[in-house]
PDB file of the backbone (N, CA, C, O) and the ligand in Angstrom, with CONECT records:
HET    LIG  A 101      53
ATOM      1  N   MET A   1      99.076  95.537 105.494  1.00  0.00           N
ATOM      2  CA  MET A   1      98.334  96.696 104.998  1.00  0.00           C
ATOM      3  C   MET A   1      99.325  97.709 104.410  1.00  0.00           C
ATOM      4  O   MET A   1     100.361  97.992 105.012  1.00  0.00           O
ATOM      5  N   VAL A   2      99.012  98.230 103.277  1.00  0.00           N
ATOM      6  CA  VAL A   2      99.866  99.220 102.622  1.00  0.00           C
ATOM      7  C   VAL A   2      99.115 100.545 102.547  1.00  0.00           C
ATOM      8  O   VAL A   2      98.000 100.610 102.029  1.00  0.00           O
ATOM      9  N   ILE A   3      99.738 101.600 103.070  1.00  0.00           N
ATOM     10  CA  ILE A   3      99.148 102.943 103.000  1.00  0.00           C
ATOM     11  C   ILE A   3     100.074 103.806 102.153  1.00  0.00           C
ATOM     12  O   ILE A   3     101.281 103.856 102.391  1.00  0.00           O
ATOM     13  N   THR A   4      99.513 104.468 101.189  1.00  0.00           N
ATOM     14  CA  THR A   4     100.293 105.348 100.329  1.00  0.00           C
ATOM     15  C   THR A   4      99.970 106.797 100.667  1.00  0.00           C
ATOM     16  O   THR A   4      98.804 107.178 100.770  1.00  0.00           O
ATOM     17  N   THR A   5     101.022 107.602 100.838  1.00  0.00           N
ATOM     18  CA  THR A   5     100.817 109.006 101.163  1.00  0.00           C
ATOM     19  C   THR A   5     102.002 109.821 100.652  1.00  0.00           C
ATOM     20  O   THR A   5     103.047 109.267 100.313  1.00  0.00           O
ATOM     21  N   GLN A   6     101.830 111.130 100.600  1.00  0.00           N
ATOM     22  CA  GLN A   6     102.935 111.990 100.178  1.00  0.00           C
ATOM     23  C   GLN A   6     103.916 112.213 101.314  1.00  0.00           C
ATOM     24  O   GLN A   6     105.122 112.323 101.091  1.00  0.00           O
ATOM     25  N   CYS A   7     103.390 112.281 102.543  1.00  0.00           N
ATOM     26  CA  CYS A   7     104.236 112.606 103.690  1.00  0.00           C
ATOM     27  C   CYS A   7     103.789 111.797 104.907  1.00  0.00           C
ATOM     28  O   CYS A   7     102.599 111.721 105.211  1.00  0.00           O
ATOM     29  N   CYS A   8     104.742 111.206 105.585  1.00  0.00           N
ATOM     30  CA  CYS A   8     104.443 110.432 106.786  1.00  0.00           C
ATOM     31  C   CYS A   8     105.205 111.043 107.960  1.00  0.00           C
ATOM     32  O   CYS A   8     106.428 111.175 107.911  1.00  0.00           O
ATOM     33  N   ILE A   9     104.480 111.415 109.012  1.00  0.00           N
ATOM     34  CA  ILE A   9     105.094 112.022 110.188  1.00  0.00           C
ATOM     35  C   ILE A   9     105.061 111.009 111.325  1.00  0.00           C
ATOM     36  O   ILE A   9     104.002 110.478 111.660  1.00  0.00           O
ATOM     37  N   ALA A  10     106.213 110.744 111.912  1.00  0.00           N
ATOM     38  CA  ALA A  10     106.295 109.816 113.047  1.00  0.00           C
ATOM     39  C   ALA A  10     106.187 110.619 114.336  1.00  0.00           C
ATOM     40  O   ALA A  10     107.096 111.377 114.678  1.00  0.00           O
ATOM     41  N   GLY A  11     105.084 110.455 115.048  1.00  0.00           N
ATOM     42  CA  GLY A  11     104.895 111.123 116.327  1.00  0.00           C
ATOM     43  C   GLY A  11     103.757 112.118 116.300  1.00  0.00           C
ATOM     44  O   GLY A  11     103.786 113.093 115.548  1.00  0.00           O
ATOM     45  N   GLY A  12     102.754 111.867 117.125  1.00  0.00           N
ATOM     46  CA  GLY A  12     101.586 112.755 117.176  1.00  0.00           C
ATOM     47  C   GLY A  12     101.617 113.661 118.384  1.00  0.00           C
ATOM     48  O   GLY A  12     100.586 113.887 119.016  1.00  0.00           O
ATOM     49  N   GLY A  13     102.798 114.189 118.717  1.00  0.00           N
ATOM     50  CA  GLY A  13     102.903 115.215 119.755  1.00  0.00           C
ATOM     51  C   GLY A  13     102.520 116.557 119.167  1.00  0.00           C
ATOM     52  O   GLY A  13     102.067 116.627 118.024  1.00  0.00           O
ATOM     53  N   PRO A  14     102.695 117.626 119.932  1.00  0.00           N
ATOM     54  CA  PRO A  14     102.349 118.967 119.424  1.00  0.00           C
ATOM     55  C   PRO A  14     103.038 119.295 118.098  1.00  0.00           C
ATOM     56  O   PRO A  14     102.408 119.848 117.196  1.00  0.00           O
ATOM     57  N   ALA A  15     104.314 118.961 117.973  1.00  0.00           N
ATOM     58  CA  ALA A  15     105.042 119.288 116.743  1.00  0.00           C
ATOM     59  C   ALA A  15     104.510 118.487 115.562  1.00  0.00           C
ATOM     60  O   ALA A  15     104.263 119.038 114.489  1.00  0.00           O
ATOM     61  N   GLY A  16     104.336 117.182 115.766  1.00  0.00           N
ATOM     62  CA  GLY A  16     103.868 116.323 114.672  1.00  0.00           C
ATOM     63  C   GLY A  16     102.463 116.674 114.221  1.00  0.00           C
ATOM     64  O   GLY A  16     102.167 116.697 113.027  1.00  0.00           O
ATOM     65  N   LEU A  17     101.592 116.952 115.204  1.00  0.00           N
ATOM     66  CA  LEU A  17     100.213 117.289 114.849  1.00  0.00           C
ATOM     67  C   LEU A  17     100.133 118.632 114.123  1.00  0.00           C
ATOM     68  O   LEU A  17      99.388 118.779 113.155  1.00  0.00           O
ATOM     69  N   MET A  18     100.909 119.608 114.601  1.00  0.00           N
ATOM     70  CA  MET A  18     100.882 120.919 113.947  1.00  0.00           C
ATOM     71  C   MET A  18     101.440 120.818 112.528  1.00  0.00           C
ATOM     72  O   MET A  18     100.879 121.388 111.592  1.00  0.00           O
ATOM     73  N   LEU A  19     102.545 120.090 112.375  1.00  0.00           N
ATOM     74  CA  LEU A  19     103.106 119.916 111.041  1.00  0.00           C
ATOM     75  C   LEU A  19     102.109 119.209 110.121  1.00  0.00           C
ATOM     76  O   LEU A  19     101.932 119.596 108.965  1.00  0.00           O
ATOM     77  N   GLY A  20     101.465 118.171 110.651  1.00  0.00           N
ATOM     78  CA  GLY A  20     100.473 117.459 109.853  1.00  0.00           C
ATOM     79  C   GLY A  20      99.325 118.362 109.435  1.00  0.00           C
ATOM     80  O   GLY A  20      98.858 118.312 108.297  1.00  0.00           O
ATOM     81  N   TYR A  21      98.878 119.190 110.372  1.00  0.00           N
ATOM     82  CA  TYR A  21      97.788 120.128 110.082  1.00  0.00           C
ATOM     83  C   TYR A  21      98.193 121.123 109.000  1.00  0.00           C
ATOM     84  O   TYR A  21      97.441 121.361 108.054  1.00  0.00           O
ATOM     85  N   LEU A  22      99.382 121.703 109.142  1.00  0.00           N
ATOM     86  CA  LEU A  22      99.835 122.714 108.181  1.00  0.00           C
ATOM     87  C   LEU A  22     100.036 122.108 106.790  1.00  0.00           C
ATOM     88  O   LEU A  22      99.676 122.717 105.783  1.00  0.00           O
ATOM     89  N   LEU A  23     100.607 120.913 106.743  1.00  0.00           N
ATOM     90  CA  LEU A  23     100.806 120.257 105.444  1.00  0.00           C
ATOM     91  C   LEU A  23      99.457 119.922 104.801  1.00  0.00           C
ATOM     92  O   LEU A  23      99.249 120.161 103.611  1.00  0.00           O
ATOM     93  N   ALA A  24      98.541 119.363 105.610  1.00  0.00           N
ATOM     94  CA  ALA A  24      97.227 119.008 105.066  1.00  0.00           C
ATOM     95  C   ALA A  24      96.493 120.246 104.567  1.00  0.00           C
ATOM     96  O   ALA A  24      95.822 120.210 103.536  1.00  0.00           O
ATOM     97  N   ARG A  25      96.628 121.334 105.303  1.00  0.00           N
ATOM     98  CA  ARG A  25      95.973 122.585 104.902  1.00  0.00           C
ATOM     99  C   ARG A  25      96.559 123.121 103.608  1.00  0.00           C
ATOM    100  O   ARG A  25      95.887 123.836 102.865  1.00  0.00           O
ATOM    101  N   SER A  26      97.830 122.771 103.336  1.00  0.00           N
ATOM    102  CA  SER A  26      98.474 123.198 102.096  1.00  0.00           C
ATOM    103  C   SER A  26      98.197 122.242 100.947  1.00  0.00           C
ATOM    104  O   SER A  26      98.708 122.421  99.842  1.00  0.00           O
ATOM    105  N   GLY A  27      97.397 121.240 101.209  1.00  0.00           N
ATOM    106  CA  GLY A  27      97.004 120.330 100.142  1.00  0.00           C
ATOM    107  C   GLY A  27      97.909 119.121  99.982  1.00  0.00           C
ATOM    108  O   GLY A  27      97.811 118.392  98.996  1.00  0.00           O
ATOM    109  N   ILE A  28      98.787 118.909 100.951  1.00  0.00           N
ATOM    110  CA  ILE A  28      99.681 117.752 100.883  1.00  0.00           C
ATOM    111  C   ILE A  28      99.038 116.588 101.635  1.00  0.00           C
ATOM    112  O   ILE A  28      98.561 116.736 102.760  1.00  0.00           O
ATOM    113  N   GLU A  29      99.038 115.442 100.988  1.00  0.00           N
ATOM    114  CA  GLU A  29      98.469 114.251 101.612  1.00  0.00           C
ATOM    115  C   GLU A  29      99.422 113.797 102.718  1.00  0.00           C
ATOM    116  O   GLU A  29     100.587 113.502 102.453  1.00  0.00           O
ATOM    117  N   VAL A  30      98.932 113.742 103.943  1.00  0.00           N
ATOM    118  CA  VAL A  30      99.814 113.467 105.077  1.00  0.00           C
ATOM    119  C   VAL A  30      99.149 112.492 106.039  1.00  0.00           C
ATOM    120  O   VAL A  30      97.931 112.480 106.214  1.00  0.00           O
ATOM    121  N   ILE A  31     100.002 111.672 106.656  1.00  0.00           N
ATOM    122  CA  ILE A  31      99.512 110.772 107.702  1.00  0.00           C
ATOM    123  C   ILE A  31     100.421 110.925 108.915  1.00  0.00           C
ATOM    124  O   ILE A  31     101.642 110.983 108.777  1.00  0.00           O
ATOM    125  N   VAL A  32      99.828 110.989 110.098  1.00  0.00           N
ATOM    126  CA  VAL A  32     100.590 111.102 111.347  1.00  0.00           C
ATOM    127  C   VAL A  32     100.487 109.765 112.079  1.00  0.00           C
ATOM    128  O   VAL A  32      99.391 109.283 112.363  1.00  0.00           O
ATOM    129  N   LEU A  33     101.644 109.175 112.380  1.00  0.00           N
ATOM    130  CA  LEU A  33     101.673 107.907 113.108  1.00  0.00           C
ATOM    131  C   LEU A  33     102.026 108.188 114.562  1.00  0.00           C
ATOM    132  O   LEU A  33     102.962 108.936 114.841  1.00  0.00           O
ATOM    133  N   GLU A  34     101.285 107.596 115.484  1.00  0.00           N
ATOM    134  CA  GLU A  34     101.554 107.759 116.918  1.00  0.00           C
ATOM    135  C   GLU A  34     101.643 106.374 117.544  1.00  0.00           C
ATOM    136  O   GLU A  34     100.743 105.550 117.383  1.00  0.00           O
ATOM    137  N   ARG A  35     102.742 106.123 118.263  1.00  0.00           N
ATOM    138  CA  ARG A  35     102.918 104.783 118.828  1.00  0.00           C
ATOM    139  C   ARG A  35     102.070 104.544 120.074  1.00  0.00           C
ATOM    140  O   ARG A  35     101.696 103.409 120.370  1.00  0.00           O
ATOM    141  N   VAL A  36     101.769 105.620 120.803  1.00  0.00           N
ATOM    142  CA  VAL A  36     100.960 105.474 122.022  1.00  0.00           C
ATOM    143  C   VAL A  36      99.486 105.401 121.635  1.00  0.00           C
ATOM    144  O   VAL A  36      98.989 106.233 120.876  1.00  0.00           O
ATOM    145  N   THR A  37      98.798 104.397 122.167  1.00  0.00           N
ATOM    146  CA  THR A  37      97.404 104.191 121.770  1.00  0.00           C
ATOM    147  C   THR A  37      96.414 104.682 122.813  1.00  0.00           C
ATOM    148  O   THR A  37      95.207 104.666 122.574  1.00  0.00           O
ATOM    149  N   SER A  38      96.910 105.119 123.971  1.00  0.00           N
ATOM    150  CA  SER A  38      95.982 105.589 124.998  1.00  0.00           C
ATOM    151  C   SER A  38      96.363 106.996 125.433  1.00  0.00           C
ATOM    152  O   SER A  38      97.508 107.422 125.277  1.00  0.00           O
ATOM    153  N   VAL A  39      95.394 107.702 125.974  1.00  0.00           N
ATOM    154  CA  VAL A  39      95.622 109.058 126.461  1.00  0.00           C
ATOM    155  C   VAL A  39      95.661 109.017 127.980  1.00  0.00           C
ATOM    156  O   VAL A  39      94.743 108.511 128.625  1.00  0.00           O
ATOM    157  N   LYS A  40      96.753 109.563 128.549  1.00  0.00           N
ATOM    158  CA  LYS A  40      96.876 109.587 130.004  1.00  0.00           C
ATOM    159  C   LYS A  40      96.636 111.020 130.485  1.00  0.00           C
ATOM    160  O   LYS A  40      97.394 111.929 130.144  1.00  0.00           O
ATOM    161  N   LEU A  41      95.597 111.213 131.263  1.00  0.00           N
ATOM    162  CA  LEU A  41      95.308 112.542 131.790  1.00  0.00           C
ATOM    163  C   LEU A  41      96.076 112.741 133.085  1.00  0.00           C
ATOM    164  O   LEU A  41      96.012 111.901 133.984  1.00  0.00           O
ATOM    165  N   VAL A  42      96.802 113.849 133.185  1.00  0.00           N
ATOM    166  CA  VAL A  42      97.598 114.107 134.402  1.00  0.00           C
ATOM    167  C   VAL A  42      96.988 115.245 135.194  1.00  0.00           C
ATOM    168  O   VAL A  42      97.509 115.613 136.247  1.00  0.00           O
TER     169      VAL A  42
HETATM  170  C1  LIG A 101     106.781 115.874 132.660  1.00  0.00           C
HETATM  171  C2  LIG A 101     106.576 116.942 131.600  1.00  0.00           C
HETATM  172  C3  LIG A 101     105.661 117.961 131.826  1.00  0.00           C
HETATM  173  C4  LIG A 101     105.470 118.972 130.871  1.00  0.00           C
HETATM  174  N1  LIG A 101     104.543 119.941 131.119  1.00  0.00           N
HETATM  175  C5  LIG A 101     104.348 120.909 130.216  1.00  0.00           C
HETATM  176  C6  LIG A 101     103.366 121.916 130.449  1.00  0.00           C
HETATM  177  O1  LIG A 101     102.690 121.954 131.488  1.00  0.00           O
HETATM  178  N2  LIG A 101     103.179 122.881 129.506  1.00  0.00           N
HETATM  179  C7  LIG A 101     103.906 122.884 128.338  1.00  0.00           C
HETATM  180  O2  LIG A 101     103.701 123.775 127.509  1.00  0.00           O
HETATM  181  N3  LIG A 101     104.839 121.932 128.099  1.00  0.00           N
HETATM  182  C8  LIG A 101     105.082 120.950 128.995  1.00  0.00           C
HETATM  183  N4  LIG A 101     106.032 120.000 128.760  1.00  0.00           N
HETATM  184  C9  LIG A 101     106.815 120.074 127.521  1.00  0.00           C
HETATM  185  C10 LIG A 101     106.019 119.488 126.363  1.00  0.00           C
HETATM  186  O3  LIG A 101     105.554 118.192 126.713  1.00  0.00           O
HETATM  187  C11 LIG A 101     106.953 119.383 125.179  1.00  0.00           C
HETATM  188  O4  LIG A 101     107.565 120.625 124.891  1.00  0.00           O
HETATM  189  C12 LIG A 101     106.190 118.952 123.925  1.00  0.00           C
HETATM  190  O5  LIG A 101     105.423 117.797 124.197  1.00  0.00           O
HETATM  191  C13 LIG A 101     107.158 118.655 122.792  1.00  0.00           C
HETATM  192  O6  LIG A 101     106.379 118.286 121.672  1.00  0.00           O
HETATM  193  P1  LIG A 101     106.946 117.380 120.540  1.00  0.00           P
HETATM  194  O7  LIG A 101     105.836 117.190 119.549  1.00  0.00           O
HETATM  195  O8  LIG A 101     108.239 117.914 120.038  1.00  0.00           O
HETATM  196  O9  LIG A 101     107.339 115.990 121.229  1.00  0.00           O
HETATM  197  P2  LIG A 101     106.418 114.975 122.026  1.00  0.00           P
HETATM  198  O10 LIG A 101     105.297 115.637 122.742  1.00  0.00           O
HETATM  199  O11 LIG A 101     107.388 114.133 122.820  1.00  0.00           O
HETATM  200  O12 LIG A 101     105.758 114.067 120.896  1.00  0.00           O
HETATM  201  C14 LIG A 101     106.457 113.050 120.247  1.00  0.00           C
HETATM  202  C15 LIG A 101     105.441 111.949 119.966  1.00  0.00           C
HETATM  203  O13 LIG A 101     106.044 111.001 119.099  1.00  0.00           O
HETATM  204  C16 LIG A 101     105.666 109.718 119.509  1.00  0.00           C
HETATM  205  N5  LIG A 101     106.672 108.827 118.965  1.00  0.00           N
HETATM  206  C17 LIG A 101     107.975 108.745 119.309  1.00  0.00           C
HETATM  207  N6  LIG A 101     108.603 107.825 118.564  1.00  0.00           N
HETATM  208  C18 LIG A 101     107.663 107.319 117.718  1.00  0.00           C
HETATM  209  C19 LIG A 101     107.692 106.326 116.704  1.00  0.00           C
HETATM  210  N7  LIG A 101     108.822 105.660 116.400  1.00  0.00           N
HETATM  211  N8  LIG A 101     106.558 106.031 116.041  1.00  0.00           N
HETATM  212  C20 LIG A 101     105.406 106.689 116.347  1.00  0.00           C
HETATM  213  N9  LIG A 101     105.307 107.646 117.284  1.00  0.00           N
HETATM  214  C21 LIG A 101     106.438 107.944 117.973  1.00  0.00           C
HETATM  215  C22 LIG A 101     105.612 109.778 121.011  1.00  0.00           C
HETATM  216  O14 LIG A 101     104.792 108.790 121.542  1.00  0.00           O
HETATM  217  C23 LIG A 101     105.034 111.181 121.219  1.00  0.00           C
HETATM  218  O15 LIG A 101     103.621 111.156 121.305  1.00  0.00           O
HETATM  219  C24 LIG A 101     106.232 118.974 129.681  1.00  0.00           C
HETATM  220  C25 LIG A 101     107.158 117.928 129.449  1.00  0.00           C
HETATM  221  C26 LIG A 101     107.338 116.930 130.395  1.00  0.00           C
HETATM  222  C27 LIG A 101     108.332 115.806 130.139  1.00  0.00           C
CONECT  170  171
CONECT  171  170  172  221
CONECT  172  171  173
CONECT  173  172  174  219
CONECT  174  173  175
CONECT  175  174  176  182
CONECT  176  175  177  178
CONECT  177  176
CONECT  178  176  179
CONECT  179  178  180  181
CONECT  180  179
CONECT  181  179  182
CONECT  182  175  181  183
CONECT  183  182  184  219
CONECT  184  183  185
CONECT  185  184  186  187
CONECT  186  185
CONECT  187  185  188  189
CONECT  188  187
CONECT  189  187  190  191
CONECT  190  189
CONECT  191  189  192
CONECT  192  191  193
CONECT  193  192  194  195  196
CONECT  194  193
CONECT  195  193
CONECT  196  193  197
CONECT  197  196  198  199  200
CONECT  198  197
CONECT  199  197
CONECT  200  197  201
CONECT  201  200  202
CONECT  202  201  203  217
CONECT  203  202  204
CONECT  204  203  205  215
CONECT  205  204  206  214
CONECT  206  205  207
CONECT  207  206  208
CONECT  208  207  209  214
CONECT  209  208  210  211
CONECT  210  209
CONECT  211  209  212
CONECT  212  211  213
CONECT  213  212  214
CONECT  214  205  208  213
CONECT  215  204  216  217
CONECT  216  215
CONECT  217  202  215  218
CONECT  218  217
CONECT  219  173  183  220
CONECT  220  219  221
CONECT  221  171  220  222
CONECT  222  221
END
């Protein structure tokens, strides 16, 4: 599968998600990749 984007962020932690949000809000096509597929509630 090939995905084309302007910006690719590795990591969907607080920093990656906030950066992705700010870039998307500025009109930049962005994708956030997160390696963890499950959510662990502590
Ligand atoms: C045990 C513990 C308890 C904490 N408790 C608190 C708290 O109560 N309150 C608080 O404010 N802060 C707490 N913190 C601190 C807080 O977790 C960090 O400050 C914050 O998560 C940092 O965000 P980040 O986005 O920089 O990194 P991270 O949260 O580490 O996010 C990085 C993400 O990138 C992903 N990733 C890494 N490599 C790749 C890759 N190659 N490809 C794709 N994805 C990748 C990881 O899976 C991760 O989801 C705690 C930290 C720890 C360790």
